[in-house]
N, C-alpha and C positions, 0 to 999 in steps of 0.2 A: 864975404866970400863963403861959398858952400863948404861945409866941413867934410873931412875924409873920415868916414865911420865904418867900423866892422861890427857886425852883430852876430851873436852865437846863441843857439838854443839846442841843447842836448838833453832836455828834460824828459823826452820820450825816447822810443826806440829809433827815432829818426833824427839825424843831425841836420840842422838847418843853419845855413850861413848866408849872410847878405852883406853887401858893401855899397857905399855911395861916395862919389867924389865929383866935384865940378858939375853937380846937377844930374849926373848919370848914376844908374843903379844896376847892379848885377846880383843874381841870387843862385843858390844851389842847395839841394837837399838830397840826402842819400842815407844809406844804412848807418846807424849810429850805435848806440849801446856800447858794448865792449870795444868796438872798433873806432869809436869817435875820436879818442885821443891820438890814434895812429894816423888819421887822415886829416884832422882839423887844420893843422898849420899849413900843410901843403895846399889844401884847398883854399885856404884864406889867401895865400900868396897868389894863387892862380886867379882868384876873383879880383884882387887888387890890380894885378897885371893887366886885366881886361879894361881897367879904368886908367891905365898908365900911371899907377900909383904903387907905392911899396909900403911895407909895414912901418917903416920909419916915418912916414908922413901922416900916420893916423892921429886924429885929434882926440878920439875917444874909442873905447871898445865897449859895446853894449853886450849884455849877457842875460839870459833867462835865469833868474835866481831861484826859481821854484814857485810853488811846490812841484815835485816830480820825482823821477827815479834818482835815488841818492847818488849812484855812481855817475850818472849823466850830469847832475848838477855840479858835482865836484870837478868834472872835466871842464865844463863851461867856465866855472868860477876860477879855477886854477889857470886856465888858458888866458882868460881876460886879465887876471891879476899879473901873470908873468909878462904878458905883452905890455901892459900899462907901465909896470916897473921898468922894463927894459927900454921902452921908448920915451918914457917920461910924460905920458898922457894920462887922462882920467878914465874912469869907468862909468857906465850907465846901467845900473841894475834894473831889470825889467821883470814884472810879475808874469810868470809863464801862463797863468790862467787868463790874464788880461790880453795876452797875445791872441788867444783863442777867441775871446770876446770881440776884439778888433777885427779879426777875420770874419766873424759871423755878422758883424754890423754892416759890412759891405753888401752881404747877400740879402739880409733881411731889412735893410734900411732902418735899423733900430737906432735912430738918431734922436736928437733932443725932443722930449715930450712924446716919444713913440714907444716907450717901454724899457724895462730892465732886461739885461741879458744874464742868464744864469749859466755858469760854466761848471760842468761836472766831468772830471777825468777819472778813469778807472785807476785806483791806487792799489789794486790787487787785494787779496785776502778779504774780499767782500766789502771793501771800503772805498770811499770817494774823496778826491780832492775837489773842493767846491768853493766857488766865489760868486758874488752877485754884484753887478756893475750897471751903471747908467751913463750913457754918453751925453755930455753937455757941450755947449758951444766952446768952452774953454778946455775940453779934454774929457777925461773919464772920472766919474765919481765912484768910489768904492763903497758900496752899500753894505756888503758883508765881506770882511777880509778872508783870504784863503784859509781853509780849515780842512782837517782830516776828519771824516764823519761817516757813519753808516748810512746806507740809502734811506732806511726808515726814519732815522733821526733827522736827516735833511728834509725828507718829505714832510715831517711834522713841523719843521721850522718854516718851510716855504708855503705850507698850505694856506695861510692867511695873507702873507705878503710875499708871494713868490714872483718869479720872473714871467715876463710876457713871452719870452722865447728861451729855449734851453739848447745848449750845444756842448759837444764833447764826447769822448769815448765812453763816458759813464752813463750816457742816456739810457741804455737798456737796463742797467741796474736800478736807476731811479724809476723808470717806467714800470718795473715789476712790483713796486710797492702798492699799497692800497690806494694811495692818492696819486700814484704815478701817472695813470692815463690822463688825468686832468692837468697835472703839472707839465706833462710832455706833449700837450696837444699841438704845440707850435715848436718844432725842432728844425735844426739845420745841420748839415754835415759840412765840415771844412776839411780840405785836403792839405797835404804838406806844403804845396806851392803857395796856397793862400795864407797859411800860417807863417811861412817865411816872409812873404810880402808884408803881412801885418806887423811882424817883428821889426822890420825896417822902418815902417811908419811910426811906431812907438819910439824907436831909437832916435829918429830925427826930431820928434816932438820933445823928447826928454832933453836932447841937446839944446834945442831952441829955448826951452824953459830954464836953461842954466842949471840943470840937475847933475852935471858931471861931478863925480866924487873922486877923492884920492884912491890910488890903487889898493891901499891897505884896507879900504872899506868894501872890497869885493868879497862879499860873504854870501853863502847860500841862504 
């Protein structure tokens, strides 16, 4: 039987929510940041109601664990943990950079043997959150775990074994480095709707892979 899942990502200034039940899916995204905690629960209830489901029927709550904005990560983590404790279900931690890579792969067809996806998100203060991924037949391989890095240090790191495509809000910062034009020759922009859809794809894959964890393991 198809699971009932709720997925939450507030790692950026946009709050992304998605839910699935009985093979059906619904999604929503809107203003997040400081407002995320105020609207998250009511929006989640609304989404589930569209699927004729309620919070008590959730099999797991997926959440973007980061990297990303600290306040947003705490909001997603605390919400997922609180719901999971109250309902008695598990949590599905998701890499927020991998969500962006998943969204990009649909647009670039960066599938098995077609290249690595580099994700760069603006971390403010002249730094980037960066990760490097390859999509395989069994899912995603993490070639470089998420890290906080300056654009130049990342360019130096990627110049020899860099990605075939780059995506994320940090592309302009990377492109401004000496090696940037070459590294960023193949880029793509993903919007919030695509990121929300990608989050649900990863949540479902995580559930199917048996990666649900106890609520107390919901950590940024």
